[in-house]
N, C-alpha and C positions, 0 to 999 in steps of 0.2 A: 279387514275381516277378523284377522287374528287379534288385533288390539281391542276391538269392540267386544270380543268374547271374553277377554281377560278382565275388562272393566265391569262387565255384567256379573262375572263370577265372584268378584271381590266382596260385594254385600252379603252373598251367601256364606262365604267363609267367616265373615265377622259375626253373622247370625249364629252359626254353629258354635263359634268360640263363646259367644254370650250365653248360649244354652248350657255349655259345659260349666261356666262360672256359676250359674244359678243352681245346678245340681250339687256342685261342691259346697256352695254356701249353705244349702239347706240340710245337709247330712248331719252336722253336729246337733241340730235341734231334735232329732229322733232319739238321741241317746239320753234318756231320762234316768235318774237314779232309781235303783231298786228299793221298794218300800221295806222298811225294817219291821219284821214280824215279832221279834223278841230281843230283849236286852238282858244282860246279866242281873241287874238289880233296878230298883225304882229310880235311883238317881240318874242312871244312864239311859233310862227308858223315856223320861219326860222330854228331853230335847228332840229326839226324832219324832215323837208323837206330835209335838207342836209344829215341827217343820212340815210333816206330811199330812197333818190334819186327821190322822186315824190312830186308834189305840195301839199300843205296843205291849206285848206280853212281858211280864216280870219273871224271869226264869227262877230266881232263888225263892220265889213264893208259890211256885206251881207244885201241886201235890196230886195224889191219885183222884181226889174228889174236889179239887179247888184249882182255879186259875185266876190270877190277878192281872188286870190290865191297867197301864198308865194312860190316862186320857189327855187329849190336847189341852184341856183347860186346867191341867195340874192336879186333877183328882185321881183317885184309884177306884177301880171297880172290881169286886170279887165275885166270880161266878162259882157257885156252890152246887154240888150234885149230891143226891141222897145216897149214892153208892159210887164206887170207883168207876171212872170212865177212861182212865189212862193208866199205863203201866210203865215203869222205868225200864228202859232197855239201853244198856251202855251209858252214854252221856246224854241221852234224850228220852223222850216219851213217845209211846205208841198207843193207839186206841185199844181198849179191852176187846179181845176176840176169844170167846170161849169155844170156838169150833175145835173139835178134837182131831188130832192127826197122829200118825205113827212116826216115831223118831228112830234114829239109827240104833239105839241101845235095845230096841225090841219092845219098848213100852208105848203107852198112849198118853199124850199130854194135850192141854189146851195151847193154842197158838200164842196167846198173850193173856195171862191172868195174874192177879196180885199174889195169890197163894200158889205154891208149887204143888200141884195135884197130879199124881201119876196113877193111871189105871193099868190093870193087867191086860196083856195082849193074848191071854189064854194060857192054859197049862198050869203048872205048879207055881208057887210064889205068892207074894202079897196081892190081894185083890186091889187095894188102894194104898198109896203112900201120900201123906200130906205133910207139908212143912211150911212154916211161915215164922219169921222173926225168931229163928232159933228153936222153935217148937216142932217136934216131929211125932207123927202117928202113923202106924201101919196096921192094917187089918187083913187077915187071911181068910180064905175060903177053905173049908175042910175037904180037900180033894182037888182034882184038876178042873179048871174052868174051860169052857168052850171059847173059841175065838169070837170076840164080840163083833156085833154089827154097829157101825158108827153112823149116827144121824145127827149132824150138827154138834151140839154139846153133850149128847147122850151116847153111852156105850151100852148095848143090850146084849146080855149073856143069856142065851136061850136054854131052857130045860135044865136049870141048875137043880131043880126038883121036878118030879113028874108033873107036867102041866103048869110049870111055874118058870117065868123068866125073871131075871134080875136086871134092873136098869140103874146105871150109875150116871149121874149128871154133874158135870163140872160147872161151877159158878165163879164169879169174879174173885170171891174171897174164900171159897171152900168148895164143898160138893154136897149132894144129897143122893139118897138111894131109895129104891122101892122095889117090892116084889109085884109082879104082874101075874095074877092067878087067872088062868085062861079057861078052866073048866070047873063045873060044880064039884066034881070029884076031888080036884086039887084043893078047892076051898074047904073041903071037909077033912083035910089031912090033920091028924091030931097034933101035929107040930105047931099049928097056929094057936092052939090053946095052951101051949106049954108055959111054964113060969117065965122063961126067958123072953117069950113073945109078948105076954100080957094080953090085954084086950084085943079082940079081933075085929074092931070097928072098921068098916069099909070107909075109904076116903074118896074113892072115885070109881065110876063105872063107865066103861066105854063099850059101845056095841054098834054094829051095822046090820041092816036088814039081812036075814038069812045066816047070821053068824052067832056064835056063842058069846054072851056078854063077857067082857074082860074087867076084872076087878083089881084095882091097885091097892095094896096094903101099905100102911105107914112103915118107914124104915126101922122103927123100933121093933117090928116083928121080923127080926133078922137073927133067928136062933143059931144059924150056922156060921155067922160072922163072929170071929173072936180076935 
């Protein structure tokens, strides 16, 4: 009885061993090489492009509005954008992100923009500081500014004049500003017709049912910014 049991168990042991061998033999096949996304230059990008059959980025030809790809067939493709879509951060690139955020030094900046634009967080000091490629500009508001409300890429300073808000919007390469005149009385303020303001042509009107129309004036009507 005992011998018969041992003989019948032997094929089961061999079957289990065979299964282990199959698993061990198949494991190396799952370790495929990681595709190359970018190479330092065109010469070093063509070889991986041919091997993997997909384009490889050329790092030394990437710019804020341009990306060059080495193709498997030995050609190069340049992807051009009408405006910057990426920003240099350290040794790499990150997508442009103009969403405003407060930073530890007490100012407000975009998360990732080509130009360095700094908005006031309220109080005394410059309203905006701009720098790019060694050029610097700072504009001040005559008096203390309220703490701004942040909405995406826009900082809104309420009641900088009676019935008037100031909106500062950061862009990839700079910024723009405008006054939002909220009441008819504010729109009749003599300051809009001053020499420093120039023409008081309206550029946009926003309104909702049951509310007072909101008129946005061009940034050149900024008599208090110096």
